[in-house]
Every structure is written in C-alpha cells, then in structure tokens.
C-alpha angles and dihedrals in degrees: 000000000000121000093254091051094048090051090051090051092049089050090051093048091048093057114106094014093194091062098058136049134166092180131087117339115276119235123219093268089057091049093050094045094050097045128101093184128024113188144171117208154110126276109241101175138017119183132173117234147158130248119181091337092309122118111243137176120224113212127196116197130192099219112219093175139009111207093174133011134017103292110132131161104352124015120193127187141160128221138169111283116257088218122033119216117259095241134012121222090261091058097250119132127229114224121210138000131260102256115231096010110150119238128211137201130191111271096027111145105217147174106210129194100198128193121215122281114267126229089265090059094252128124137163140177122297109266090011103248091012094069096047115082123190109218109208134150092351094306132110123209132162127210096275094049092259089290108177093000095134098024107136094356115141113195129144105245114231093209145358090274093055092046091053090050093053089053091053111115095182141355137046121329133198105285092215093053093048093047089045091053093048092048091055094042091054096040093048092036093231095165107038103273131268139314109292 
C-alpha cells in the first residue's frame, strides 16, 4: 500500500475513535458505553463494494430486537472489508488486511454493538471483532472468544446462570444471559449511556 493509502486507512480507522480499538480487550461495560446501536438480528445480505478506492463490505441485517438506538426492521451499514480483493479494476493491488475487522455471512445470527457512522459513511462494531457476537446453539461468542468481556464488571446477577456468565474469563456464554444483562444495563443506564 502506498503511503497516501496507508494514511487514508489510518484516518478511516480513527473515525470514530470510539468504535475501534486495537488495545486491551473491551469489557461489556465498554461495549455498551461506546455503542450508538445495540441490535440482535440475522444477516440477510453481504455484498462487496468500493468507497473512495477502499474495499468495503455492505451488510444488511434483519433486526429482531433493538436494545439501543433507532434501528427497526432492516439495518444497513458499510464497513471496511476484512479481506481486500486481490486486484482492483484499475490493476492496482491492495496490500494487507485490516486486523480485527469483523466478517459477516448471510444467515449469521448476531448481537452487534455498533458505533456511529463516520463522515465517509462507514461504521463498524465497537472494538471491531469484540463488538460482534455470533449467536449459535444458545451461546454467544465474539471474535476474541469473549476474552476480558466481564473483567472489572460489577453487576448484581439475577440468577445462577448470570453469575456463572459474569465469572467467565474466556469462551462462549449463554446468549440469553448476555442479552438480558445488556438489556438491563441499557434500560437502567448502568454505564453512562451511548455515544452522543
């Protein structure tokens, strides 16, 4: 990638800064605090595209539940592609991938903690893979195996299942317990509310 392209990529990843992180794992309080939309749904369409010479992926989600934000019915967003195409139409090559960028496939059942849309019309999950949870067989797990998800989180568990979830250091957790905790956190404004 040429220096100008590298600088453009850094600028896009930095906007909005609250939506991305390559540092320490975020916990659930960080994810809630930094999200403008928190939704549960099913991916209905994924398409490759281009924005300003950058490879993007366009995602359409059938929203089953909007825990935070105004998303109802269908939610569409564009993010940088996790994998760049080998060659562009003009013959140039992209070099490298965006580390930690979440990927999507039609039919994925997900819980997403989305940051706000940037000025270039791109948005992604807070903490990249950390804010995208695959919901499968009653379990919820993000792209970093939920590492650090409950680190430092103080919440009064409502039952033994939620207590076990809060004690989990790594690995899948009960999806209903995680979604229930997030619902309560948003409704009761445990962690300061969303991105303004």
